[in-house]
C-alpha positions as CSV (number, residue, x, y, z in Angstrom):
1,M,113.7,4.5,139.5
2,S,114.8,8.0,139.7
3,A,114.8,11.5,138.3
4,G,118.5,10.6,136.7
5,D,116.9,7.8,134.7
6,G,114.1,9.9,133.0
7,V,111.3,7.9,134.9
8,S,109.7,8.8,138.6
9,L,106.8,7.4,140.6
10,N,104.7,10.0,142.2
11,G,102.7,9.4,145.2
12,G,99.8,7.4,143.5
13,D,102.0,4.9,141.8
14,V,101.5,6.5,138.6
15,V,104.8,6.9,136.3
16,D,105.8,10.1,135.4
17,M,108.4,10.1,132.1
18,D,110.7,12.9,131.2
19,P,110.6,12.1,127.3
20,V,113.6,13.9,126.6
21,D,115.8,12.2,129.3
22,T,114.0,8.8,128.2
23,T,114.9,9.3,124.8
24,K,118.4,9.9,125.4
25,E,118.3,6.7,127.7
26,M,117.1,4.8,124.6
27,T,119.9,6.4,122.5
28,V,122.4,5.0,125.3
29,V,120.9,1.6,124.9
30,D,121.0,1.4,121.2
31,A,124.5,2.5,121.2
32,E,125.4,-0.2,123.5
33,G,124.1,-2.8,121.1
34,T,126.2,-1.3,118.5
35,H,129.2,-1.3,120.7
36,L,128.7,-5.0,121.7
37,E,128.5,-6.0,117.9
38,T,131.7,-4.2,116.9
39,T,133.3,-5.7,119.9
40,W,131.9,-9.4,119.6
41,N,132.4,-9.9,116.2
42,P,136.2,-9.8,115.8
43,I,136.4,-12.0,119.0
44,K,133.9,-14.7,117.5
45,A,136.3,-14.3,114.1
46,S,139.3,-15.0,116.4
47,L,137.9,-18.3,118.2
48,P,138.6,-21.5,116.7
49,G,135.8,-23.2,115.1
50,P,133.2,-25.9,117.2
51,G,134.9,-29.1,117.2
52,T,138.4,-28.4,116.6
53,F,139.7,-28.2,120.2
54,G,142.4,-30.7,121.3
55,H,143.6,-33.7,119.6
56,G,143.8,-37.6,120.2
57,L,141.0,-39.4,122.3
58,L,140.2,-37.0,125.0
59,G,140.3,-34.1,122.3
60,V,137.6,-35.9,120.2
61,M,135.5,-36.8,123.3
62,F,135.8,-33.4,124.1
63,N,134.8,-32.0,120.9
64,K,131.9,-34.5,120.9
65,R,130.4,-33.2,124.2
66,T,131.0,-29.3,123.5
67,V,130.1,-28.9,119.8
68,G,126.3,-28.2,120.5
69,P,126.7,-25.9,123.8
70,D,129.6,-24.2,121.6
71,G,127.0,-23.6,118.5
72,S,124.2,-22.3,121.1
73,I,126.7,-20.0,123.0
74,R,127.8,-18.5,119.6
75,A,123.8,-18.2,118.3
76,A,123.0,-16.8,121.9
77,A,126.2,-14.1,121.8
78,D,125.2,-13.0,118.2
79,G,121.6,-12.3,119.2
80,V,122.4,-10.1,122.1
81,P,123.3,-6.9,120.4
82,Q,119.9,-6.9,118.6
83,F,118.3,-7.5,121.8
84,Y,119.6,-4.0,122.7
85,H,118.7,-2.5,119.6
86,N,115.0,-4.1,120.2
87,I,114.5,-2.8,123.9
88,S,115.5,0.7,122.4
89,A,113.4,0.5,119.4
90,A,110.3,-0.5,122.0
91,G,111.4,2.4,124.4
92,T,111.3,4.7,121.7
93,Q,107.6,3.9,120.7
94,L,106.4,3.8,124.3
95,I,107.7,7.2,124.5
96,K,105.6,8.1,121.4
97,A,102.8,6.5,123.2
98,Y,103.3,8.4,126.3
99,L,103.3,11.5,124.6
100,A,100.4,10.7,122.5
101,H,98.2,9.9,125.8
102,D,99.7,12.6,127.7
103,A,98.4,15.0,125.0
104,E,94.9,13.5,124.8
105,A,94.8,13.7,128.8
106,A,95.7,17.3,128.3
107,D,93.3,18.1,125.9
108,Y,90.6,16.3,127.9
109,I,91.2,18.7,131.0
110,L,91.1,21.6,128.8
111,V,87.8,20.8,127.8
112,Q,86.5,20.1,131.0
113,L,87.8,23.4,132.2
114,S,86.4,25.4,129.7
């Protein structure tokens, strides 16, 4: 972790977050999910359907053995963009929680000092 990624560790293993930079990073992560969607969908549409590779005895055997993994890979690939969107959404919620707890701690300190 470094100052460039919006998070740094100080001497007491306490995480210090720059909410502005971290928010920007969450926007980048979400945009990456959108980029993956727009890139994967045309590729997926151009792929031959499962079980359609090859002909003859060898093709039939290949298709029987690969139809399950083919479907699994396609389903997993479909879920990757949403994973990025979910990470971004969770990160955004953590930023809000960080800011709320930071404000709470600041209020506590102000009360102690007054």
